[in-house]
N, C-alpha and C positions, 0 to 999 in steps of 0.2 A: 861589941866586939867585932862582928862580922864589918860592919860598915867601915872600920878604922884598919881593919885587914886588905878591905878591898882598896880604899886610897893607898896604902901603903903600896900596893900591887902597881897601881896606875903610875905612882911616882916612879917605880921601879923600872917601868918599861922605856925603851928607848924612843925620845922624841922624833918626830918626821924631819927627814933630811930638808924635805922641801914641802911646802905648804901653798894653797890656793887663798887669796885673799879678793874678794869678788865686789864690782860695783855695778850698778843699772843706770842706764839713762832715764828709765820711768818706772814708777811703781807698778802700774797696770797699763793695758790697753784698750780705750774707748772706742767702741763702735757706734757710729750716728748714722743718721739717713744718707748724709753725702759721703761715708767712709769710702775712699778708694785705695785703701791701702796705705801701708805707714813702714817706718825701719825702726828699728830695736837695736840698739848700742849695748852691747856685754864688753867691757873693760874689767882690768884687773891686774895685778901683780904676783910675783912667785915670791913668797917669805922663804927663806933659808937659814938653817942652823949655821952658824959660823962654821962650826967644829969639824963639818961634815963636808965632804966634797962629791958634788954630783958625778956619775958616771954613765956614759951612753948618751945618746942624742936627745936632746929635748922634743918633746912632742906636745902640742895642745889642741884639745879637742873640745867643741863647744856643740853640744845639742841642744834643740829645742822641740819639744813633743807638746802637740794639742792632744785633747782628749780621744781615749781609744773608743773605737766602736766596731762592732761587726760589720761586715761587708761582702755583698754576693758581687762575684765578677763573674760575666757572662760573656761567653765565646761566640761570634755569630758567622755563620758560613751561607755562601749563596746556593741555595736548593731551588732548582726549577725557575730562574730568573728573579727569585725572592730572599731577601736576608733575613734569616730566622736564626733565633737561639738553639744551640746545638750541644753546647755544654756548660756547664756551670760551676763553679768553686765557692763554697762559704767560707770567707776569711773570718777567724775568729776573733784577732786583736789587731786592728790596724788603726795607727793613729791619724787624726784628723789632718794634723799636719806636722810637717817633721824636718828639721833642718839640722844637717850636719857641715860645720864649718872646722878646717885644721889648717895648721900653719905649713902642714906638707902632705902630699897624699896620703889616704888614710893607711895602706897598706906598708908605708914606710915606717910608720911611727906606732903600729899595734899589730901585734900577732893574731893569727887566725884564732887560736884558743881563746885568747883575752876577750876578743870578738863575739867568738860564741857564747862566751859566760856573761858579756855585760849588755849585750844586743845593742850596739853603737851603731853599727850601720843599717842602713834604710832596709834593706832587705832582712836582717836578721830582728828589726823592731816590728815587722810582720808576722805574724803567726798563724797557720793553717793548721789545725791538730787532726781534722778527719780526711783531710784530702791526702792522695797517695804523692810519693814524693817529687816524681814528675810533675803530676797536676799542680802541686802545692809552687814548684819550683816557675813554671809558666806562668800560672794565674798572679804570682806574685809579681812577676816582672812585668805582667801588663797593667797592673793596677799603680804600680810604681811610675811607668810610662805616663798612664792617663794622669795622674795625681803632678806630675813633674809639669807639663803642658798645661796645668791650669795653677802653677805655681806654688803649690801645697806641699810638694816635696821636692828638696832642694839639697843639692850635694856642691859646697864649697870648698874644694881640695886647698885652696892658696886662700882662704877666707879670712883667717886668723894672721894678724901682723904681731910679730914679736921683736921687742926692741932689746937687745942686748940681756936676750936670756932673763929678762926679769919682769917685764911691762907686757901686757897684752891685749888686745882690741878685736873685735868682730862686728860686722854691721849686719843684723840678719833682714831680710827683705820680708815685709809681711803683705800678702795679697789683700785683696777685699773682701775674698770670699771666706773669711776666716768664720769658723764655728766657736760659739761662746763656750767658755769654761776656764777651767785653771791650766795654764801651759807649764810645762814644767822643763826649766833649764838644767843641763847638767855640766860640767866643766870637768874634763879629765885631762890630768898632767902625766905624762909619760916618760920613761928613761929606757933606753934601749927596748923599746916597744913593750914595754911593762908598765901597766899603771901604779904612781906611786900614790896619787892622792885623785880625790875626787869631791866635787862641791856641788850641791844641790839646791835649787832655790824655785820658787812658784810666782808665775805671772799672770794676773788676772785678766783675762780679756771677757769685756762684757758690754752689751747692748746700752744705749743710755741715751736719754731724751726722747725725740718721737719715736725712733726704733725701739727703744725698751717698750713706750707705752701701747706701739701697735703689737708687738710681741706677745705683751701680756694680754692684750684683749683677744687678741686670735687663740690664745690657749685658755686663756680664762673664760671668755663670754664669746664662743665663737658664733652662735647665733646673733647677737648685737653685731661682731664683726662682719658678718655676712649682710645683712641688713645694711650696714654703711658702706660696703663695697658695692653692694646693687644701686643704692642711693648716689653713688659719687659715680659709678658707670652710666646711669641717666641721666644726670645732670651733666655729663661731659658731653654725650650723644646730643642731648637738646641745644648744647652751647655750640657745638659744632653746625648743627644745621640752621640755628639762627646766625651764627657768623656767616656760614655760606650764602643764606638768603640776602645778607645786607650785601655782600660783594656782587651778587649777581646783577643788583638793582643799581 
């Protein structure tokens, strides 16, 4: 009886005026020993209820977030001619990779309150609970600058191409220094700066081949990995010395 009532209640709810239908260019990203970065294509369409007319400007936001991890951000000052750490803030949650692509600048398609609730912007995705407000703001911006230079944090204000307010696609650049794990892709559809639909999926990023074998060896058998590294170093030194002796002759 309870299940029947629940089904009737769901049927009575109004259908969404607009929904996201998503596609991905690949199911996973493989990191090999020669991995130098890649690109990830996210595309889709907006499914509409023919009986409804959408109001407000259309906004499409695509975010791709890597695994979260805590990180310590330090500030350096010059003291007596030497650069030393003078202050530090521990950031409780920071994605190892974060890209935000939109069809227009974020502030034009999303309200401040919606961003505060959903944590879409890069600054909101980073959380530092224990720090003071001023410190959290300054050190968060510093972390964003550092990782943006490394290609790990990206803002693509016109990175989403929307055709006839129905089809959309975006290309997310992936740097070579990706962290292994599950990456979360979220697509937000907005009207009048309010979110009307959200689609979430997961993209596995993992090491394969020689990279995976070396990673497992280093973590599962560190002693054997150390011996192998030492042997390679000794052989490389001997080979270089032998080559130098031959060239001298």
